[in-house]
C-alpha positions in Angstrom: -7.0 4.1 -30.6 -9.7 5.2 -28.0 -9.0 2.2 -25.9 -5.3 2.5 -24.9 -4.2 0.6 -21.9 -5.9 2.4 -19.1 -4.6 2.2 -15.7 -6.9 -0.2 -13.6 -9.5 -0.9 -16.8 -9.6 -4.2 -18.3 -12.1 -5.6 -21.3 -13.8 -8.4 -20.7 -15.6 -10.7 -23.4 -16.5 -14.1 -22.8 -19.3 -16.1 -24.0 -21.8 -14.2 -21.8 -20.3 -11.3 -20.3 -19.1 -8.5 -22.3 -17.8 -4.9 -20.6 -15.1 -3.3 -18.5 -14.0 -4.2 -15.1 -12.4 -1.5 -13.3 -10.0 -2.3 -10.2 -8.7 0.1 -7.4 -5.7 -1.0 -5.5 -5.2 0.4 -2.1 -3.8 -0.5 1.4 -1.6 -4.1 1.1 -3.9 -6.4 -0.9 -6.7 -4.9 -0.8 -8.2 -4.2 -4.3 -11.7 -2.7 -5.2 -13.7 -3.8 -8.6 -16.7 -3.1 -10.2 -17.8 -4.2 -13.5 -19.7 -2.2 -16.2 -21.4 -4.4 -18.6 -21.8 -3.1 -22.3 -25.6 -4.0 -22.0 -26.4 -2.2 -19.0 -24.4 0.8 -19.8 -25.7 1.2 -23.6 -22.7 -0.6 -25.4 -19.1 -0.9 -25.9 -18.4 2.8 -26.1 -20.7 4.3 -23.2 -19.6 1.7 -20.9 -15.8 2.4 -21.6 -16.5 5.9 -20.9 -18.8 5.7 -17.5 -15.9 2.8 -16.1 -13.5 5.4 -17.1 -15.4 8.3 -15.2 -16.3 5.8 -12.2 -12.3 4.9 -12.1 -11.1 8.6 -12.1 -13.9 9.6 -9.3 -12.6 6.4 -7.3 -8.9 7.1 -7.5 -9.6 10.8 -6.1 -12.3 9.8 -3.7 -10.2 6.8 -2.0 -7.1 8.0 -0.2 -4.0 6.4 -1.3 -3.0 4.0 1.3 -0.5 2.0 -0.4 2.4 3.3 1.7 1.1 1.4 4.7 2.4 -1.8 3.5 5.9 -0.1 4.6 4.3 0.9 7.7 3.8 -2.3 9.8 5.3 -3.6 13.0 5.4 -7.5 12.2 6.7 -9.6 9.2 6.6 -13.1 8.4 9.6 -12.2 6.1 12.1 -10.6 8.4 14.6 -12.8 10.5 13.6 -10.8 13.5 9.7 -10.7 12.7 10.0 -7.1 12.3 9.9 -5.2 9.0 12.8 -3.3 7.9 15.0 -4.9 10.6 17.5 -8.0 10.6 19.9 -9.3 12.3 23.3 -9.4 10.3 27.2 -8.5 10.8 28.9 -5.3 10.1 32.2 -4.2 9.5 33.5 -2.1 12.0 36.2 0.9 11.4 39.1 -1.4 12.6 38.1 -4.2 10.3 36.4 -6.4 12.8 33.4 -8.0 12.2 30.1 -7.9 14.6 26.7 -8.4 15.0 24.4 -5.8 14.5 20.6 -5.3 14.1 20.1 -3.4 11.0 17.2 -1.1 10.2 16.2 0.0 6.9 14.1 2.9 5.7 12.9 5.6 3.5 13.3 9.3 3.6 10.8 11.7 2.5 12.5 11.3 -1.2 12.1 8.0 -1.2 15.8 7.3 -0.7 16.6 4.1 1.1 18.8 4.4 4.3 20.5 1.9 7.0 20.9 1.9 10.6 22.8 -0.3 12.5 22.7 -1.4 16.4 25.6 -3.3 17.8 24.6 -6.2 19.6 28.2 -6.4 21.1 28.0 -2.7 22.5 24.4 -3.1 23.7 23.5 -6.7 24.3 21.3 -8.7 22.0 17.8 -7.6 23.8 18.7 -3.9 23.9 20.0 -3.6 20.6 16.6 -5.0 19.0 14.6 -2.8 21.4 16.8 0.3 20.1 16.1 -1.1 16.6 12.7 -1.3 16.7 11.9 2.0 18.5 14.2 3.8 15.8 12.0 1.9 13.2 8.6 2.8 14.7 10.0 6.4 14.8 10.9 6.3 11.1 7.3 4.8 10.6 5.7 7.8 12.1 7.6 10.1 10.4 6.2 8.7 7.2 3.0 9.0 8.3 3.0 12.5 9.1 4.6 13.2 5.9 1.5 11.4 4.5 -1.0 13.6 7.0 -2.4 10.3 8.3 -2.5 9.1 11.8 -1.1 5.8 13.1 -3.9 3.1 12.5 -3.5 -0.4 12.0 -4.1 -2.0 8.9 -7.4 -3.4 9.8 -8.6 0.1 10.8 -7.2 1.3 7.3 -9.1 -1.6 5.4 -12.5 -0.9 7.3 -12.5 2.6 6.4 -11.6 2.2 2.7 -14.2 -0.4 2.5 -16.8 1.7 3.9 -16.0 4.6 1.7 -15.8 2.2 -1.4 -19.5 1.0 -0.8 -20.6 4.7 -0.4 -19.0 5.5 -3.4 -20.7 2.6 -5.1 -24.1 3.6 -3.9 -23.8 7.3 -5.0 -22.5 6.8 -8.3 -24.9 4.4 -9.3 -27.7 6.6 -7.8 -26.5 9.5 -10.0 -26.0 7.7 -12.9 -29.3 5.7 -13.1 
């Protein structure tokens, strides 16, 4: 069947609207969309074909920044306010339990790791400072693996939105 479940392409058929809806997801909570109407693009098949072509061009043209959701400094969901850093307890080699700041991070293969910074050993303020610095170091390593400079999320979104507008304008013009 020609219309299999294509990633990012959805069929829309309502009382007055018929066509293909293309969505491209980039960066956290950032989606781009374009609708290809059957009426404008010459019917169901031609509209589908152009939607697939557009999706492929857009997917290649927009750098994949989805990993940025894991490279951010703060989080309202974290007990410490910092993404990947939690205050918890750890069992020592001698069996006693002591408070620590745990830092979770992923290596280049996507494997999850946890490092801890002892509050008893360093004091709460210093242990948190060390955990934050360690997490920043791991985030910087991840950015380097993706060949991206450390930029904030708003800058990334701005850059992607600009590229999207340019892409839509050039695509419309070249296919008019």
